[in-house]
ROKOL-345718 format. One record per residue (C-alpha): x, y, z. Coordinates in nm, 3 decimals, m for minus. Each point is the difference from the previous one (the first is absolute). Layout:
N
<<X, Y, Z>>,
...
This chain:
273
<<m2.114, 2.150, 0.092>>,
<<m0.127, m0.353, 0.067>>,
<<0.099, m0.175, 0.321>>,
<<m0.124, m0.324, 0.145>>,
<<0.037, m0.141, 0.352>>,
<<0.203, m0.323, 0.005>>,
<<0.190, m0.144, 0.295>>,
<<m0.096, 0.308, 0.206>>,
<<0.170, 0.224, m0.255>>,
<<m0.150, 0.238, m0.255>>,
<<0.177, m0.107, m0.319>>,
<<0.018, 0.240, m0.292>>,
<<m0.065, m0.165, m0.336>>,
<<m0.085, 0.086, m0.358>>,
<<m0.185, m0.201, m0.265>>,
<<0.026, 0.088, m0.368>>,
<<m0.164, m0.172, m0.294>>,
<<m0.205, m0.315, m0.030>>,
<<0.070, m0.364, m0.076>>,
<<0.234, m0.255, 0.144>>,
<<0.153, 0.127, 0.329>>,
<<0.368, 0.099, m0.001>>,
<<0.150, 0.102, 0.335>>,
<<0.324, 0.201, 0.033>>,
<<0.195, 0.018, 0.329>>,
<<0.253, 0.279, 0.039>>,
<<0.351, m0.007, 0.147>>,
<<0.125, 0.123, 0.337>>,
<<m0.040, 0.373, 0.070>>,
<<m0.189, 0.045, m0.325>>,
<<m0.378, 0.015, m0.056>>,
<<m0.252, m0.129, m0.251>>,
<<0.092, 0.300, m0.218>>,
<<0.309, m0.185, m0.119>>,
<<m0.233, m0.208, m0.217>>,
<<m0.154, 0.292, m0.191>>,
<<0.148, m0.111, m0.333>>,
<<m0.134, m0.351, 0.050>>,
<<m0.342, 0.130, 0.106>>,
<<m0.022, 0.213, m0.314>>,
<<0.095, m0.293, m0.222>>,
<<m0.188, m0.292, 0.156>>,
<<m0.321, 0.173, 0.109>>,
<<m0.114, m0.001, m0.363>>,
<<m0.059, m0.376, 0.022>>,
<<0.030, m0.095, 0.368>>,
<<m0.134, 0.096, 0.339>>,
<<0.320, 0.145, 0.146>>,
<<0.025, 0.019, 0.378>>,
<<0.273, 0.192, 0.182>>,
<<0.025, 0.085, 0.367>>,
<<0.230, 0.149, 0.261>>,
<<0.152, m0.268, 0.223>>,
<<m0.025, 0.043, 0.377>>,
<<0.245, 0.268, 0.112>>,
<<0.005, 0.163, m0.344>>,
<<m0.164, 0.289, m0.182>>,
<<m0.365, 0.079, 0.064>>,
<<m0.051, m0.319, 0.200>>,
<<0.261, 0.128, 0.242>>,
<<0.150, m0.155, 0.309>>,
<<m0.171, m0.194, 0.275>>,
<<0.045, m0.045, 0.373>>,
<<0.186, m0.329, m0.053>>,
<<0.352, 0.020, 0.141>>,
<<0.125, m0.217, m0.284>>,
<<m0.118, m0.133, m0.335>>,
<<0.073, m0.314, m0.198>>,
<<m0.041, m0.127, m0.353>>,
<<m0.249, m0.253, 0.138>>,
<<m0.210, 0.284, 0.145>>,
<<0.013, 0.184, m0.332>>,
<<m0.111, m0.318, m0.180>>,
<<m0.293, m0.039, 0.239>>,
<<m0.095, 0.365, m0.063>>,
<<m0.002, m0.074, m0.373>>,
<<m0.215, m0.309, 0.048>>,
<<m0.254, 0.193, 0.204>>,
<<0.002, 0.289, m0.249>>,
<<m0.074, m0.229, m0.295>>,
<<m0.273, m0.178, 0.195>>,
<<m0.160, 0.332, 0.094>>,
<<0.012, 0.114, m0.363>>,
<<m0.137, m0.338, m0.113>>,
<<0.295, m0.052, m0.233>>,
<<0.041, m0.360, m0.115>>,
<<0.289, m0.177, m0.175>>,
<<0.208, 0.310, m0.073>>,
<<0.333, 0.023, m0.173>>,
<<0.231, 0.131, 0.274>>,
<<0.312, 0.203, m0.077>>,
<<0.246, 0.128, 0.261>>,
<<0.332, 0.181, m0.031>>,
<<0.280, m0.014, 0.261>>,
<<m0.178, m0.001, 0.337>>,
<<m0.323, m0.038, m0.196>>,
<<0.146, m0.320, m0.145>>,
<<0.062, m0.129, 0.351>>,
<<m0.362, 0.072, 0.092>>,
<<m0.113, m0.173, m0.320>>,
<<0.207, m0.309, 0.087>>,
<<m0.148, m0.015, 0.350>>,
<<m0.355, 0.051, m0.127>>,
<<0.032, m0.256, m0.280>>,
<<0.158, m0.254, 0.238>>,
<<m0.280, 0.031, 0.252>>,
<<m0.288, 0.023, m0.246>>,
<<0.122, m0.179, m0.314>>,
<<m0.354, m0.074, m0.111>>,
<<m0.086, 0.372, 0.001>>,
<<0.221, 0.114, m0.287>>,
<<0.005, m0.076, m0.372>>,
<<0.353, 0.125, m0.072>>,
<<0.291, 0.151, 0.191>>,
<<0.259, 0.259, m0.106>>,
<<0.308, 0.059, 0.218>>,
<<0.219, 0.291, m0.102>>,
<<0.346, 0.085, 0.136>>,
<<m0.062, m0.171, 0.331>>,
<<0.166, m0.239, 0.242>>,
<<m0.099, m0.342, 0.126>>,
<<0.145, 0.087, 0.343>>,
<<0.263, 0.233, 0.143>>,
<<0.247, m0.276, 0.077>>,
<<0.007, m0.231, m0.302>>,
<<0.355, 0.058, m0.123>>,
<<0.331, 0.041, 0.180>>,
<<0.003, 0.363, m0.107>>,
<<m0.348, 0.048, 0.151>>,
<<0.115, m0.145, 0.332>>,
<<0.321, 0.202, 0.003>>,
<<m0.194, 0.321, m0.055>>,
<<m0.274, m0.087, 0.246>>,
<<0.205, m0.122, 0.293>>,
<<0.345, 0.159, m0.039>>,
<<0.010, 0.310, m0.221>>,
<<m0.345, 0.146, 0.068>>,
<<m0.179, m0.163, 0.294>>,
<<m0.350, 0.125, 0.071>>,
<<0.086, 0.198, 0.312>>,
<<0.268, 0.191, m0.191>>,
<<m0.234, 0.088, m0.284>>,
<<m0.283, 0.114, 0.229>>,
<<0.239, 0.211, 0.205>>,
<<0.156, 0.153, m0.310>>,
<<m0.339, 0.115, m0.129>>,
<<m0.081, 0.156, 0.337>>,
<<0.335, 0.178, 0.024>>,
<<0.004, 0.133, m0.355>>,
<<m0.368, 0.084, m0.036>>,
<<m0.201, m0.067, m0.313>>,
<<0.156, 0.260, m0.232>>,
<<0.362, m0.096, 0.061>>,
<<m0.078, m0.370, 0.011>>,
<<m0.191, 0.008, m0.330>>,
<<0.289, 0.178, m0.173>>,
<<0.239, m0.257, 0.147>>,
<<m0.221, m0.293, m0.107>>,
<<m0.011, 0.116, m0.363>>,
<<0.377, 0.055, m0.004>>,
<<0.070, m0.335, 0.165>>,
<<m0.225, m0.191, m0.240>>,
<<0.201, 0.133, m0.293>>,
<<0.333, m0.080, 0.165>>,
<<m0.088, m0.347, 0.132>>,
<<m0.206, m0.117, m0.297>>,
<<0.033, 0.219, m0.308>>,
<<m0.098, 0.344, m0.120>>,
<<m0.266, m0.167, m0.215>>,
<<m0.161, m0.189, 0.291>>,
<<m0.212, 0.292, 0.116>>,
<<m0.046, 0.115, m0.359>>,
<<0.183, 0.252, m0.214>>,
<<m0.306, 0.220, m0.045>>,
<<0.042, 0.278, 0.257>>,
<<m0.374, 0.064, 0.005>>,
<<m0.058, m0.354, 0.124>>,
<<0.276, 0.036, 0.259>>,
<<m0.152, 0.325, 0.125>>,
<<m0.344, m0.161, 0.013>>,
<<0.135, m0.285, 0.216>>,
<<0.183, 0.241, 0.230>>,
<<m0.306, 0.221, 0.042>>,
<<m0.216, m0.300, 0.083>>,
<<0.247, m0.119, 0.264>>,
<<0.011, 0.346, 0.158>>,
<<m0.373, m0.017, 0.077>>,
<<0.064, m0.251, 0.281>>,
<<0.097, 0.084, 0.354>>,
<<0.288, m0.191, 0.156>>,
<<m0.218, m0.229, 0.214>>,
<<m0.222, m0.119, m0.284>>,
<<0.295, m0.022, m0.239>>,
<<0.185, m0.230, 0.240>>,
<<m0.306, m0.218, 0.058>>,
<<m0.015, m0.059, m0.375>>,
<<0.372, m0.069, m0.021>>,
<<m0.030, m0.260, 0.275>>,
<<m0.262, m0.181, m0.211>>,
<<0.255, m0.040, m0.280>>,
<<0.280, m0.097, 0.234>>,
<<m0.204, m0.274, 0.168>>,
<<m0.145, m0.150, m0.318>>,
<<0.031, m0.379, m0.003>>,
<<m0.051, m0.243, m0.284>>,
<<m0.366, m0.081, m0.058>>,
<<m0.147, m0.342, m0.095>>,
<<m0.009, 0.110, m0.363>>,
<<0.008, m0.362, m0.116>>,
<<m0.374, 0.009, 0.077>>,
<<m0.055, 0.244, m0.287>>,
<<m0.151, m0.179, m0.300>>,
<<m0.106, 0.294, m0.218>>,
<<0.211, 0.125, m0.292>>,
<<0.273, 0.224, 0.141>>,
<<0.211, 0.259, m0.177>>,
<<0.325, 0.119, 0.162>>,
<<0.115, 0.336, m0.137>>,
<<0.336, 0.165, 0.060>>,
<<0.159, 0.308, m0.147>>,
<<0.329, m0.062, m0.179>>,
<<0.185, 0.205, 0.261>>,
<<m0.162, m0.159, 0.304>>,
<<0.250, m0.110, 0.266>>,
<<0.170, m0.335, m0.061>>,
<<m0.140, m0.152, 0.319>>,
<<m0.357, 0.062, m0.113>>,
<<0.063, m0.215, m0.308>>,
<<0.098, m0.279, 0.241>>,
<<m0.333, 0.052, 0.172>>,
<<m0.177, m0.024, m0.336>>,
<<0.171, m0.336, m0.062>>,
<<m0.124, m0.123, 0.337>>,
<<m0.356, 0.108, m0.081>>,
<<0.012, m0.180, m0.334>>,
<<0.110, m0.321, 0.171>>,
<<m0.270, 0.017, 0.265>>,
<<m0.299, 0.113, m0.209>>,
<<m0.120, m0.257, m0.255>>,
<<m0.124, 0.238, m0.268>>,
<<0.257, 0.275, 0.036>>,
<<0.198, 0.170, m0.275>>,
<<0.239, 0.293, 0.003>>,
<<0.046, 0.298, m0.227>>,
<<0.255, 0.281, 0.003>>,
<<m0.091, 0.352, m0.112>>,
<<0.292, 0.158, m0.181>>,
<<0.117, 0.343, 0.105>>,
<<m0.188, m0.002, 0.330>>,
<<0.106, m0.019, 0.362>>,
<<m0.204, m0.055, 0.315>>,
<<m0.320, 0.171, m0.120>>,
<<m0.059, m0.123, m0.356>>,
<<m0.369, 0.092, 0.019>>,
<<0.111, 0.366, 0.012>>,
<<0.314, m0.013, m0.213>>,
<<m0.129, m0.223, m0.279>>,
<<m0.376, 0.010, 0.044>>,
<<m0.088, m0.116, m0.353>>,
<<0.229, m0.304, 0.023>>,
<<m0.121, m0.078, 0.352>>,
<<m0.363, 0.015, m0.108>>,
<<0.070, m0.217, m0.302>>,
<<0.156, m0.288, 0.193>>,
<<m0.303, m0.003, 0.230>>,
<<m0.231, m0.012, m0.300>>,
<<0.207, m0.284, m0.145>>,
<<m0.047, m0.198, 0.321>>,
<<m0.375, 0.056, m0.003>>,
<<m0.030, m0.105, m0.364>>,
<<0.213, m0.311, 0.063>>,
<<m0.201, m0.086, 0.310>>,
<<m0.322, 0.011, m0.198>>,
């Protein structure tokens, strides 16, 4: 199980295949395992790099009282430097997309292409975002709720609420995928879970207008309406950005529609070349 010391943290990573580097960044409370279908597909022609973000999986938590997307982006930068990875294609989903935005904004010369899937440009872009963040579900209320309910009850509530507030398709109609997501979330203790939630809550818009590499914005057809507003904002700010919608998918199209997800990435790479 390979680990490497970066930013005073032993980061778990995996490298599969050879060729042009392709980096995948997982979502909140998930691990690099969520990219297994992409690893299997792309490692035939690429050097595929996955890793567990600080606070997640086999990397685990750290003594930091709080995390930030900027810290996660710096971790990624140090990881790629330590692995001597140059000019990768970087793909992030949900929280991973936030990390990818922060990394690409700070080190635009380091990447050759960027893929942002089912992610936000900030947590307060739209009126609906602000209403949810400051009125309906302020941070203190969320953190307290998780502590009071505990991880099992909160996870069940979160899955139920996502289907009620968004749609039953948002989390995916495949019960195996839903169970996988629930089981991954249940691996976190309340303290580390809340530290990760706070990262999402505090996410601010990045200087993504600095990104000059070809950028693909992917959303599942059943992604929440506000996220499509975020995609529009990204397209306006990033010069070489384009959007694509994957039919029949929700928030995790890489799991629900892996073949289609892989194909749109390949299309970007071919077009870029």
